[in-house]
C-alpha positions as CSV (number, residue, x, y, z in Angstrom):
1,M,-29.3,59.1,44.1
2,N,-26.8,58.0,41.5
3,R,-27.8,56.4,38.2
4,R,-27.3,52.8,39.4
5,S,-29.5,53.4,42.5
6,R,-32.2,54.9,40.4
7,I,-32.2,51.9,38.0
8,L,-32.4,49.5,40.9
9,A,-35.2,51.5,42.5
10,L,-37.2,51.2,39.2
11,A,-36.5,47.4,38.9
12,R,-39.0,46.3,41.6
13,H,-40.1,43.3,39.6
14,P,-38.1,40.3,40.8
15,F,-37.3,39.0,37.3
16,I,-35.9,42.4,36.2
17,Y,-33.9,42.7,39.4
18,A,-32.5,39.2,38.9
19,L,-31.3,40.2,35.5
20,L,-29.4,43.1,37.0
21,L,-27.7,41.1,39.8
22,V,-24.4,40.3,38.1
23,P,-24.0,43.6,36.1
24,V,-24.7,45.8,39.1
25,S,-22.5,43.8,41.4
26,L,-19.7,43.8,38.8
27,S,-20.0,47.6,38.3
28,I,-19.9,48.3,42.0
29,T,-16.8,46.1,42.3
30,I,-15.1,47.9,39.4
31,L,-15.9,51.2,41.0
32,I,-14.4,50.2,44.3
33,I,-11.2,48.9,42.5
34,R,-10.9,52.2,40.5
35,V,-11.3,54.3,43.6
36,N,-8.8,52.3,45.7
37,I,-6.2,50.9,43.3
38,A,-3.8,53.9,43.5
39,E,-3.5,53.8,47.3
40,Q,-4.2,50.1,47.9
41,P,-3.0,47.9,45.0
42,R,-4.0,44.9,47.1
43,V,-7.6,45.7,46.4
44,L,-7.2,43.5,43.3
45,L,-6.6,40.5,45.6
46,Y,-9.9,41.2,47.3
47,A,-11.9,41.9,44.1
48,P,-13.5,38.4,43.9
49,F,-14.6,38.7,47.5
50,I,-16.0,42.2,47.0
51,F,-17.9,41.0,44.0
52,L,-19.3,38.0,45.9
53,A,-20.3,40.3,48.8
54,K,-22.1,42.6,46.5
55,L,-23.8,39.7,44.7
56,A,-24.9,38.2,48.1
57,F,-26.4,41.6,49.1
58,H,-28.4,41.9,45.9
59,A,-29.5,38.3,46.1
60,G,-30.8,39.1,49.5
61,V,-32.7,42.1,48.1
62,L,-34.1,39.8,45.4
63,Q,-35.2,37.3,48.0
64,W,-37.0,40.1,49.9
65,L,-38.7,41.2,46.7
66,L,-39.9,37.7,46.0
67,A,-41.2,37.3,49.6
68,K,-43.0,40.7,49.4
69,R,-44.5,39.7,46.1
70,N,-45.6,36.3,47.4
71,A,-47.1,37.9,50.6
72,S,-49.2,40.3,48.5
73,E,-50.4,37.5,46.3
74,D,-51.4,35.4,49.3
75,R,-53.6,38.1,50.8
76,P,-57.4,37.8,50.1
77,A,-58.8,40.3,47.7
78,A,-60.8,42.1,50.4
79,A,-57.6,42.7,52.5
80,Q,-55.8,44.4,49.6
């Protein structure tokens, strides 16, 4: 696992994950641009869409974390 993946794996609390949404999405977008700019200069045109796609993905993960947290809070104490 790379450093970014390890950080995200540690950020299981929804609030912490929410704080990381934009920085992580931006860093992934920059990495994609750096890797592809030499061969595909048009990647710069797609950068906003790449960023939004990464942001949407991580927003989905955040939504899953919140649903998981709410489900565990809704269970009776005996079921936990």
